[in-house]
C-alpha positions as CSV (number, residue, x, y, z in Angstrom):
1,X,19.8,-55.1,-35.0
2,X,23.4,-54.2,-34.4
3,X,23.3,-51.5,-37.2
4,X,20.1,-50.0,-35.7
5,X,21.8,-49.8,-32.2
6,X,24.9,-48.1,-33.7
7,X,22.6,-45.7,-35.4
8,X,20.7,-44.9,-32.2
9,X,23.9,-44.5,-30.3
10,X,25.4,-42.1,-32.8
11,X,22.2,-40.2,-33.1
12,X,22.0,-39.7,-29.4
13,X,25.7,-38.6,-29.5
14,X,24.9,-35.9,-32.1
15,X,22.0,-34.6,-30.0
16,X,24.2,-34.5,-26.9
17,X,26.9,-32.6,-28.9
18,X,24.4,-30.1,-30.3
19,X,22.9,-29.6,-26.9
20,X,26.3,-29.1,-25.3
21,X,27.2,-26.5,-28.0
22,X,23.9,-24.7,-27.6
23,X,23.9,-24.6,-23.7
24,X,26.3,-21.7,-23.3
25,X,24.3,-19.7,-25.8
26,X,21.0,-20.5,-24.0
27,X,22.6,-19.5,-20.7
28,X,23.9,-16.1,-22.0
29,X,20.4,-15.4,-23.4
30,X,18.8,-16.3,-20.2
31,X,21.1,-14.1,-18.1
32,X,20.6,-11.3,-20.6
33,X,16.9,-11.5,-20.3
34,X,16.6,-11.9,-16.5
35,X,18.1,-8.4,-15.6
36,X,15.7,-6.8,-17.9
37,X,12.7,-8.6,-16.4
38,X,13.9,-7.6,-13.0
39,X,14.3,-4.0,-14.1
40,X,10.8,-3.9,-15.5
41,X,9.4,-5.2,-12.1
42,X,11.3,-2.6,-10.2
43,X,10.5,0.2,-12.6
44,X,6.8,0.2,-11.6
45,X,7.7,1.1,-8.0
46,X,8.8,4.4,-6.6
47,X,10.8,5.3,-3.4
48,X,8.8,6.4,-0.3
49,X,9.8,10.0,-0.6
50,X,8.9,10.2,-4.3
51,X,5.3,8.5,-3.5
52,X,4.8,10.9,-0.6
53,X,5.6,13.9,-2.8
54,X,3.0,12.7,-5.5
55,X,0.4,12.5,-2.7
56,X,1.1,15.9,-1.4
57,X,1.1,17.4,-4.9
58,X,-2.1,15.6,-5.7
59,X,-3.8,16.9,-2.5
60,X,-2.6,20.4,-3.2
61,X,-4.4,20.3,-6.7
62,X,-7.6,19.1,-4.9
63,X,-7.5,21.8,-2.3
64,X,-6.8,24.4,-4.8
65,X,-9.8,23.2,-6.9
66,X,-7.5,22.3,-9.8
67,X,-7.5,18.5,-10.1
68,X,-6.2,16.8,-13.2
69,X,-7.9,13.5,-12.6
70,X,-5.1,11.4,-13.9
71,X,-5.3,7.7,-14.9
72,X,-9.1,7.7,-15.3
73,X,-9.2,7.0,-19.1
74,X,-10.4,4.0,-21.0
75,X,-6.7,3.3,-21.9
76,X,-5.7,3.3,-18.3
77,X,-8.6,0.9,-17.5
78,X,-7.4,-1.6,-20.0
79,X,-3.9,-1.2,-18.7
80,X,-4.5,-1.8,-15.1
81,X,-6.9,-4.8,-16.0
82,X,-3.7,-6.7,-16.8
83,X,-1.8,-5.9,-13.6
84,X,-1.8,-3.4,-10.8
85,X,1.2,-1.3,-9.7
86,X,-0.1,1.2,-7.0
87,X,2.6,3.4,-5.3
88,X,0.9,3.9,-1.9
89,X,-1.3,2.2,0.5
90,X,-3.9,4.2,2.3
91,X,-5.6,3.0,5.4
92,X,-8.4,5.3,6.1
93,X,-11.9,5.6,7.5
94,X,-15.0,4.5,5.7
95,X,-16.6,7.9,6.1
96,X,-18.4,8.9,2.8
97,X,-16.8,12.4,2.8
98,X,-13.4,11.0,2.4
99,X,-12.2,9.2,-0.8
100,X,-8.5,8.8,-1.2
101,X,-8.5,8.9,-5.0
102,X,-10.2,12.1,-4.9
103,X,-8.5,14.0,-2.2
104,X,-5.1,13.0,-3.5
105,X,-6.2,13.5,-7.1
106,X,-5.1,10.0,-8.3
107,X,-6.8,7.4,-10.6
108,X,-7.2,3.8,-11.4
109,X,-4.4,1.5,-10.1
110,X,-2.6,4.4,-8.3
111,X,-3.6,3.8,-4.7
112,X,-4.1,0.5,-2.7
113,X,-7.0,1.6,-0.5
114,X,-8.2,-0.1,2.7
115,X,-11.1,1.5,4.6
116,X,-13.1,0.8,7.7
117,X,-14.8,3.0,10.5
118,X,-12.0,4.6,12.4
119,X,-9.2,3.4,10.1
120,X,-8.5,0.4,12.5
121,X,-6.0,-2.2,12.5
122,X,-6.7,-5.9,12.6
123,X,-5.2,-9.1,11.1
124,X,-7.1,-8.9,7.8
125,X,-6.1,-5.1,7.4
126,X,-2.4,-6.0,8.3
127,X,-2.4,-8.9,5.8
128,X,-3.7,-6.7,3.1
129,X,-0.9,-4.2,3.7
130,X,1.6,-6.9,3.8
131,X,0.4,-8.0,0.5
132,X,0.6,-4.7,-1.0
133,X,4.2,-4.2,0.3
134,X,5.6,-7.6,-0.4
135,X,3.8,-8.6,-3.7
136,X,3.0,-5.2,-5.2
137,X,6.1,-3.4,-4.1
138,X,4.4,-0.5,-2.6
139,X,6.9,1.7,-0.6
140,X,4.6,4.1,1.3
141,X,1.7,3.4,3.8
142,X,-0.4,6.2,5.0
143,X,-2.7,5.8,8.0
144,X,-5.3,8.6,7.4
145,X,-7.6,9.9,10.1
146,X,-10.0,12.8,9.7
147,X,-11.8,15.7,11.4
148,X,-15.1,15.0,13.0
149,X,-14.8,11.3,12.8
150,X,-18.0,9.6,13.9
151,X,-16.4,6.4,15.1
152,X,-13.9,8.4,17.4
153,X,-16.8,10.6,18.6
154,X,-18.6,7.5,19.6
155,X,-15.6,6.0,21.4
156,X,-14.9,9.4,23.2
157,X,-18.5,9.7,24.3
158,X,-18.4,6.3,26.0
159,X,-21.3,4.2,27.2
160,X,-22.6,0.9,26.0
161,X,-22.2,0.6,22.1
162,X,-24.8,-1.6,20.5
163,X,-24.1,-4.5,18.1
164,X,-20.7,-4.7,16.6
165,X,-20.1,-1.1,17.1
166,X,-18.6,-2.2,20.4
167,X,-15.6,-3.6,18.6
168,X,-14.8,-0.2,17.1
169,X,-15.1,1.5,20.4
170,X,-12.9,-1.1,22.1
171,X,-10.2,-0.8,19.4
172,X,-10.1,2.9,19.8
173,X,-10.0,2.9,23.6
174,X,-6.1,3.2,24.0
175,X,-6.1,6.4,21.8
176,X,-9.1,7.7,23.9
177,X,-7.3,7.1,27.2
178,X,-4.2,8.8,25.9
179,X,-6.2,11.8,24.5
180,X,-7.9,12.4,27.9
181,X,-4.6,13.4,29.5
182,X,-4.0,16.0,26.9
183,X,-5.7,19.6,26.7
184,X,-8.0,20.6,23.9
185,X,-10.7,18.7,22.0
186,X,-10.7,15.0,23.0
187,X,-12.1,13.9,19.7
188,X,-9.5,15.8,17.6
189,X,-6.8,14.5,20.0
190,X,-7.9,10.9,19.6
191,X,-8.1,11.2,15.8
192,X,-4.5,12.2,15.8
193,X,-3.3,9.8,18.4
194,X,-5.2,6.9,17.0
195,X,-3.5,7.5,13.6
196,X,0.0,7.8,14.9
197,X,-0.6,4.7,17.1
198,X,-1.6,2.5,14.1
199,X,1.4,3.9,12.0
200,X,3.8,3.0,14.8
201,X,2.3,-0.5,15.2
202,X,2.6,-1.0,11.4
203,X,6.2,0.2,11.1
204,X,7.4,-2.1,13.9
205,X,5.3,-5.2,12.8
206,X,7.2,-8.3,12.2
207,X,8.1,-10.2,10.2
208,X,7.2,-8.4,7.1
209,X,6.6,-4.7,7.5
210,X,9.1,-4.1,10.2
211,X,11.9,-5.6,8.0
212,X,11.0,-3.5,5.1
213,X,10.9,-0.2,7.2
214,X,14.2,-1.0,8.8
215,X,15.8,-1.5,5.3
216,X,14.4,1.9,4.2
217,X,12.3,0.4,1.5
218,X,9.0,1.3,3.1
219,X,7.8,4.4,5.0
220,X,4.8,4.5,7.3
221,X,3.1,7.9,7.9
222,X,0.3,9.1,10.0
223,X,-1.9,11.8,8.5
224,X,-5.1,13.9,9.2
225,X,-7.7,14.9,6.6
226,X,-9.8,18.1,7.3
227,X,-13.3,17.8,6.0
228,X,-13.8,21.6,5.6
229,X,-10.7,22.5,3.7
230,X,-9.8,19.2,2.0
231,X,-6.1,19.6,3.2
232,X,-4.2,16.5,4.3
233,X,-1.8,17.1,7.3
234,X,1.1,14.7,7.7
235,X,1.7,14.3,11.4
236,X,5.1,14.2,13.0
């Protein structure tokens, strides 16, 4: 029995010695791999200005009737099935005449798109944008209104809205009230004001988006789409 105990103790000592010798090498290997993993995670993200430039270039191609339809191949479909790395969030209207991937000439996995009538903010929309920023490392958020918006027109017209349309009209009322004080078309004014109000609310929202914006890692921009020309105007 004593011999077996000595053998067990000596075996344990040998294992500990080997582990001690190997640990520094394992640590070095881990440190060598970690930066590469971090670099790969960051490589899928682009800075806000680069993302904005990509959208502007894509819209220019669309307006000029020269789209390239990127990232729409079978290979791209297989690639994004594994993971998504969009470079911009687009919060826009559910209007059938406006599709972000088309008007910005982008493809599968390029844009994280959120749509509802009037491109309105609520907790679900805000949480979706926070997910895109914090987990997918998206650096650009666009709030995109458009000309001749039906939701805005209904809000400007006033009166009693039936069913759940009332929620849309109510949400747009601050922009409608501000637009009434300005000269010009009240619908057009409301479209622009609503987009800018939502963009400002997103940029200052705490605790997630506001921190990323202050750090310069995320940019929030308001924009307007013209149905007749296809041009996206980025609002000051």
